[in-house]
C-alpha positions as CSV (number, residue, x, y, z in Angstrom):
1,M,-10.7,24.5,-141.6
2,T,-12.4,23.6,-138.3
3,T,-11.3,25.0,-134.9
4,P,-10.0,22.7,-132.1
5,L,-12.5,22.0,-129.4
6,D,-10.6,21.3,-126.2
7,N,-12.7,18.4,-125.1
8,L,-16.0,17.4,-126.6
9,V,-17.6,16.4,-123.3
10,M,-17.4,19.2,-120.7
11,P,-18.6,19.9,-117.2
12,P,-22.3,19.7,-116.2
13,L,-24.9,21.9,-118.0
14,E,-25.9,23.7,-114.8
15,S,-22.7,25.8,-114.9
16,D,-23.6,28.8,-117.1
17,T,-20.6,30.6,-115.6
18,Y,-18.3,27.9,-116.9
19,W,-19.6,28.0,-120.4
20,M,-19.6,31.8,-120.5
21,S,-16.1,31.8,-119.3
22,H,-15.3,29.5,-122.2
23,A,-17.0,31.9,-124.6
24,L,-14.9,34.8,-123.1
25,S,-11.7,32.8,-123.7
26,W,-12.7,32.6,-127.3
27,A,-13.3,36.3,-127.4
28,E,-9.8,36.9,-126.1
29,K,-8.5,35.1,-129.2
30,A,-9.9,38.1,-131.2
31,L,-8.1,40.7,-129.0
32,F,-5.8,42.0,-131.8
33,I,-8.0,41.7,-134.9
34,T,-11.5,43.0,-134.6
35,S,-11.0,46.8,-134.3
36,P,-13.2,48.8,-134.4
37,N,-15.7,46.0,-133.7
38,P,-15.9,44.4,-130.2
39,R,-14.2,41.2,-129.4
40,V,-16.8,38.5,-129.0
41,G,-16.7,34.8,-128.4
42,C,-19.4,32.1,-128.8
43,V,-19.7,28.4,-127.8
44,I,-22.6,26.1,-128.6
45,I,-23.4,23.0,-126.6
46,N,-26.2,20.5,-126.7
47,A,-28.6,19.4,-123.9
48,Q,-26.1,16.7,-122.8
49,G,-23.3,19.2,-122.3
50,V,-21.4,18.3,-125.4
51,L,-19.5,21.2,-127.0
52,L,-20.6,21.4,-130.6
53,G,-18.8,24.4,-132.0
54,A,-16.9,27.6,-131.0
55,G,-15.7,30.7,-132.7
56,H,-14.8,34.4,-132.3
57,T,-15.4,37.6,-134.2
58,Q,-13.2,38.0,-137.3
59,P,-11.7,41.2,-138.7
60,A,-14.2,44.0,-139.5
61,G,-16.5,43.1,-142.4
62,Q,-16.1,39.4,-141.8
63,A,-18.1,36.8,-139.8
64,H,-19.2,37.4,-136.2
65,A,-18.6,35.0,-133.4
66,E,-22.0,33.3,-133.6
67,I,-21.6,32.6,-137.3
68,M,-18.1,31.1,-136.8
69,A,-19.4,28.9,-134.0
70,L,-22.4,27.7,-136.1
71,Q,-20.1,27.0,-139.1
72,D,-17.7,25.1,-136.9
73,A,-20.5,22.9,-135.6
74,K,-21.9,22.3,-139.0
75,Q,-18.5,21.4,-140.4
76,R,-18.2,18.8,-137.7
77,G,-21.6,17.4,-138.6
78,M,-23.2,18.3,-135.3
79,D,-27.0,18.4,-134.8
80,L,-27.9,21.9,-133.6
81,A,-31.6,21.3,-132.9
82,G,-32.3,22.4,-129.3
83,A,-28.7,23.5,-128.7
84,I,-27.6,26.3,-126.4
85,A,-25.4,29.2,-127.4
86,Y,-23.2,31.2,-125.0
87,V,-22.3,34.6,-126.4
88,S,-20.1,37.2,-124.7
89,L,-22.1,40.1,-126.3
90,E,-25.7,40.4,-127.5
91,P,-26.2,39.0,-131.0
92,C,-26.7,41.7,-133.6
93,S,-30.1,42.2,-135.1
94,H,-29.3,44.5,-138.0
95,Q,-27.9,44.2,-141.5
96,G,-24.5,45.8,-141.5
97,R,-21.4,44.6,-143.4
98,T,-22.6,41.1,-142.2
99,G,-26.1,39.7,-141.7
100,P,-27.9,39.7,-138.4
101,C,-26.6,37.0,-136.1
102,C,-29.8,36.5,-134.2
103,E,-31.5,35.3,-137.4
104,A,-28.8,32.8,-138.0
105,L,-29.2,31.4,-134.4
106,I,-33.0,31.2,-134.9
107,Q,-32.7,29.4,-138.3
108,A,-30.2,26.9,-136.7
109,G,-33.0,25.7,-134.4
110,L,-31.3,26.6,-131.1
111,S,-33.5,26.5,-128.0
112,R,-31.6,28.9,-125.7
113,V,-29.1,31.8,-125.9
114,V,-27.1,33.0,-122.9
115,V,-25.7,36.5,-123.3
116,A,-23.1,38.0,-121.1
117,V,-24.0,41.7,-121.6
118,Q,-26.3,43.8,-123.8
119,D,-24.7,45.5,-126.8
120,P,-24.3,49.3,-126.2
121,N,-24.5,50.0,-129.9
122,P,-27.7,51.9,-130.5
123,Q,-28.2,49.8,-133.7
124,V,-28.5,46.7,-131.4
125,S,-29.0,47.7,-127.8
126,G,-31.6,45.1,-126.8
127,S,-33.2,44.5,-130.1
128,G,-31.2,41.3,-130.7
129,I,-32.4,39.9,-127.4
130,T,-36.0,41.0,-128.2
131,R,-35.9,39.3,-131.6
132,L,-34.6,36.0,-130.1
133,R,-37.3,36.0,-127.5
134,Q,-40.0,36.8,-130.1
135,S,-38.9,33.6,-131.9
136,G,-39.8,31.6,-128.8
137,M,-36.2,31.1,-127.7
138,Q,-35.2,31.3,-124.0
139,V,-32.7,34.2,-123.5
140,D,-30.8,34.8,-120.3
141,V,-28.6,37.9,-119.8
142,G,-26.0,39.0,-117.3
143,I,-23.6,36.0,-116.9
144,L,-20.1,37.4,-116.4
145,Q,-21.1,40.8,-117.6
146,D,-18.3,42.6,-115.9
147,E,-15.7,40.4,-117.5
148,A,-17.4,40.9,-120.9
149,R,-17.4,44.7,-120.5
150,A,-13.8,44.8,-119.4
151,L,-12.8,43.0,-122.6
152,N,-14.4,45.7,-124.6
153,Q,-13.9,48.8,-122.5
154,G,-13.2,51.0,-125.5
155,F,-16.2,49.8,-127.5
156,F,-18.5,50.4,-124.6
157,K,-17.2,53.9,-123.9
158,R,-17.3,54.9,-127.5
159,M,-20.8,53.6,-128.0
160,T,-22.1,55.4,-124.9
161,T,-20.1,58.7,-125.0
162,G,-18.6,58.9,-128.5
163,L,-15.1,59.0,-127.0
164,P,-12.3,56.4,-126.9
165,W,-11.0,54.7,-123.8
166,M,-7.6,56.3,-123.1
167,R,-4.9,54.2,-121.5
168,L,-1.7,55.9,-120.4
169,K,1.3,53.5,-120.3
170,V,4.4,54.5,-118.2
171,A,7.6,52.6,-117.4
172,A,9.3,54.0,-114.3
173,S,11.6,53.3,-111.4
174,L,10.2,52.5,-108.0
175,D,10.6,56.1,-107.1
176,G,8.5,57.2,-110.1
177,Q,11.2,58.4,-112.5
178,T,10.8,57.6,-116.2
179,A,14.3,58.6,-117.2
180,L,17.6,60.0,-115.8
181,S,17.8,63.8,-115.7
182,N,19.8,63.6,-119.0
183,G,16.9,61.8,-120.7
184,V,18.3,58.3,-120.8
185,S,15.6,55.7,-120.2
186,Q,16.7,52.5,-122.0
187,W,16.0,50.3,-120.3
188,I,14.4,50.9,-116.9
189,T,12.1,48.0,-117.1
190,S,12.8,44.4,-118.1
191,A,12.4,42.7,-121.4
192,A,9.3,40.8,-120.1
193,A,7.7,44.1,-119.2
194,R,8.5,45.6,-122.6
195,Q,6.9,42.5,-124.3
196,D,3.8,42.9,-122.1
197,G,3.6,46.5,-123.1
198,H,3.7,45.6,-126.7
199,A,0.7,43.3,-126.1
200,W,-1.2,46.3,-124.8
201,R,-0.1,48.3,-127.9
202,A,-1.3,45.5,-130.2
203,R,-4.9,45.4,-128.7
204,A,-5.3,49.2,-129.1
205,C,-6.9,50.8,-132.2
206,A,-4.3,53.6,-132.0
207,L,-1.1,54.5,-130.3
208,L,-0.6,58.2,-129.3
209,T,2.6,60.0,-128.6
210,G,3.9,63.6,-128.6
211,I,6.4,65.4,-130.8
212,G,8.8,65.6,-127.9
213,T,9.1,61.8,-127.8
214,V,9.5,61.7,-131.6
215,L,12.3,64.3,-131.7
216,E,14.2,63.1,-128.6
217,D,14.0,59.3,-129.0
218,D,13.2,58.7,-132.7
219,P,11.2,55.6,-131.8
220,Q,9.5,53.2,-134.2
221,L,6.3,53.1,-132.0
222,N,5.1,49.9,-133.5
223,V,4.2,46.4,-132.3
224,R,7.3,44.3,-132.4
225,D,7.8,41.9,-129.5
226,I,4.6,39.8,-130.1
227,D,2.9,38.2,-133.0
228,S,0.2,40.6,-134.2
229,P,-1.7,40.6,-137.6
230,R,-2.1,44.4,-137.5
231,Q,-0.4,47.6,-136.5
232,P,-2.4,50.2,-134.6
233,T,-2.8,53.7,-136.1
234,L,-0.1,56.1,-134.9
235,V,-1.3,59.4,-133.6
236,I,1.1,62.2,-133.0
237,V,0.4,65.5,-131.1
238,D,2.6,67.9,-133.0
239,S,1.5,71.5,-132.6
240,K,4.0,73.0,-135.1
241,L,4.2,70.1,-137.6
242,E,7.8,69.3,-136.7
243,T,7.6,65.5,-137.3
244,P,10.8,64.7,-139.3
245,L,10.3,63.2,-142.7
246,N,13.1,60.7,-142.1
247,A,11.9,59.6,-138.7
248,K,11.9,55.8,-137.9
249,L,8.1,55.9,-137.4
250,W,7.6,56.0,-141.1
251,Q,9.3,52.6,-141.6
252,T,6.1,50.7,-140.4
253,Q,3.2,50.2,-142.7
254,R,0.2,51.7,-140.9
255,E,-1.9,54.9,-140.8
256,V,-0.3,58.0,-139.2
257,W,-2.5,60.8,-138.0
258,I,-0.9,64.1,-136.9
259,Y,-2.8,66.7,-134.8
260,C,-1.4,70.2,-135.1
261,A,-2.3,73.7,-134.1
262,I,-1.0,75.7,-137.1
263,E,-1.8,75.8,-140.8
264,A,1.7,75.4,-142.3
265,A,0.8,74.5,-145.9
266,D,4.3,73.4,-147.0
267,R,5.0,71.2,-144.0
268,R,1.5,69.8,-144.1
269,A,1.8,68.9,-147.7
270,A,5.2,67.2,-147.1
271,L,3.7,65.1,-144.3
272,E,0.7,64.2,-146.4
273,V,3.0,63.0,-149.2
274,K,4.5,60.6,-146.6
275,G,1.0,59.3,-146.1
276,A,0.0,61.2,-142.9
277,R,-3.5,62.5,-142.3
278,V,-3.1,66.0,-140.8
279,V,-5.8,67.5,-138.6
280,C,-5.6,71.1,-137.3
281,L,-7.3,71.5,-133.9
282,P,-5.8,74.6,-132.2
283,N,-6.8,75.8,-128.7
284,A,-6.6,79.4,-127.4
285,L,-3.0,78.9,-126.3
286,G,-1.7,77.8,-129.7
287,K,-1.5,74.1,-128.7
288,V,-3.5,71.1,-129.9
289,D,-7.0,71.1,-128.4
290,L,-6.8,67.7,-126.6
291,H,-10.5,67.5,-125.9
292,A,-11.3,68.2,-129.6
293,M,-8.7,65.6,-130.6
294,Q,-10.4,63.0,-128.3
295,Q,-13.7,63.7,-129.9
296,D,-12.3,63.4,-133.4
297,L,-10.7,60.1,-132.5
298,G,-14.0,58.8,-131.3
299,Q,-15.7,59.9,-134.6
300,R,-12.9,58.0,-136.4
301,S,-14.0,54.8,-134.6
302,I,-11.1,54.6,-132.2
303,N,-12.1,52.4,-129.3
304,E,-8.9,52.1,-127.3
305,L,-6.2,54.7,-127.4
306,H,-2.8,53.6,-126.0
307,I,-0.7,56.5,-124.9
308,E,3.1,56.4,-124.7
309,A,4.3,60.0,-124.3
310,G,6.6,62.2,-122.3
311,F,5.8,63.8,-118.9
312,K,4.6,67.1,-120.4
313,L,1.9,65.5,-122.6
314,N,1.1,63.0,-119.9
315,G,0.5,65.9,-117.5
316,S,-1.7,67.7,-120.0
317,L,-3.8,64.6,-120.7
318,L,-4.1,63.8,-117.0
319,G,-4.7,67.4,-116.0
320,D,-7.5,67.7,-118.6
321,G,-9.2,64.6,-117.2
322,L,-8.8,62.7,-120.5
323,V,-7.1,59.5,-119.2
324,D,-9.3,56.6,-118.2
325,E,-6.7,54.1,-117.2
326,L,-3.1,54.0,-116.0
327,L,-0.8,51.1,-117.1
328,L,2.3,51.5,-114.9
329,Y,5.4,49.3,-114.9
330,L,7.6,49.8,-111.9
331,A,11.2,48.5,-112.0
332,P,13.0,47.6,-108.7
333,M,15.5,50.4,-108.8
334,L,15.8,54.0,-107.4
335,I,17.0,56.7,-109.8
336,G,16.7,59.8,-107.6
337,N,16.5,63.1,-109.5
338,G,15.2,62.3,-113.0
339,L,12.1,62.8,-115.2
340,G,8.8,62.1,-113.6
341,I,5.7,60.4,-114.8
342,A,3.7,63.5,-115.5
343,N,4.0,67.3,-115.3
344,L,1.2,67.9,-112.7
345,G,0.7,70.5,-110.1
346,P,2.1,71.8,-107.9
347,F,-1.1,71.2,-105.9
348,A,-1.9,73.3,-102.8
349,S,-3.5,70.4,-101.0
350,L,-3.9,66.6,-101.2
351,S,-7.5,67.0,-102.1
352,Q,-6.4,68.3,-105.5
353,A,-4.4,65.1,-106.2
354,L,-5.7,62.8,-108.9
355,K,-7.3,59.7,-107.3
356,L,-7.0,56.2,-108.7
357,D,-8.8,52.9,-108.3
358,I,-6.3,50.0,-108.3
359,Q,-7.6,47.3,-110.6
360,N,-4.8,44.8,-110.7
361,V,-1.2,44.4,-109.4
362,A,1.0,41.7,-110.9
363,S,4.6,40.7,-111.4
364,V,5.9,40.9,-114.9
365,G,9.5,39.7,-115.1
366,D,11.5,41.5,-112.5
367,D,9.0,44.4,-112.5
368,I,5.6,45.2,-111.0
369,R,2.6,46.1,-113.3
370,V,-0.1,48.2,-111.8
371,I,-3.4,48.8,-113.7
372,A,-5.5,51.6,-112.2
373,H,-8.6,53.5,-113.3
374,M,-9.0,57.2,-112.7
375,K,-11.6,58.1,-110.2
376,N,-14.5,60.5,-110.9
377,Q,-13.7,60.9,-114.6
């Protein structure tokens, strides 16, 4: 089945920014499906500025964006000779689970490829661009590269450091409390904020929580409020293997990984019968070694890790410098004495405080959403 092409005749050809923006909009269509691969979009136009085909990366093992766009154009009977492709990530040049996209672009007879950003994957990393240029094709790189990187923050971080991008989500009152002092937290933020939070869950490779949250709230910890074709892997930090066998989290079909700090054979076996993968990574204090866990998650191809935990685990992750991004929803209410965002400090001076770079502030329902990156991580 062919994909809808908004309008066949689009703005003037000189606007590379426009066409790359269009390719990025196609990449966003793949936001929930490509893990652990990057989200990539591709549009193909001819010399007259007619949009010939468009596509985005399919689930892992299936066609990449360039192949989808080429197929789309061919199904419509479009002539691809001399056409121009706009791709939000460098076309691959190696044989993996799918064939090399740069060869498909060359064989289609295109004259130019515009690439938003070079692929950080060592198997590609410039070789796709080189191959296209060797074929005689014009290749231009760097159009909307920041936007393209932002769409795949986790993939870029894992490819360059071996570690996942770790996003900490918190819902709090305007005075920074995540619950009343008795633990009641449902619901501080609005339904719109909760739905938005589920969209961030859905885009992640995995969702992390702590055993405290599991025992106190018995949450499902799945994607519910939006339409998503997949459920992220659930990761639980559970030092003593206390995850209940009758917890609601088992009701969702997905992988469950539990990181512990003790070798309790019977409890481990019972959790494995439920389908969990149990990994023992103790530190010197008898807790889970969070740095080792982060490294293990990277080795298991986790690009984005979405964290929804209590203030103790939040504090440990922040204090250890493991968090890359804060996703904070603030409700227009004051709670007073309650449970805070994270168990940090006390600091002796403001110079010890964790510094943030505010990336975006937006209204979501009645609430405010703040996206911030950690400084000097």
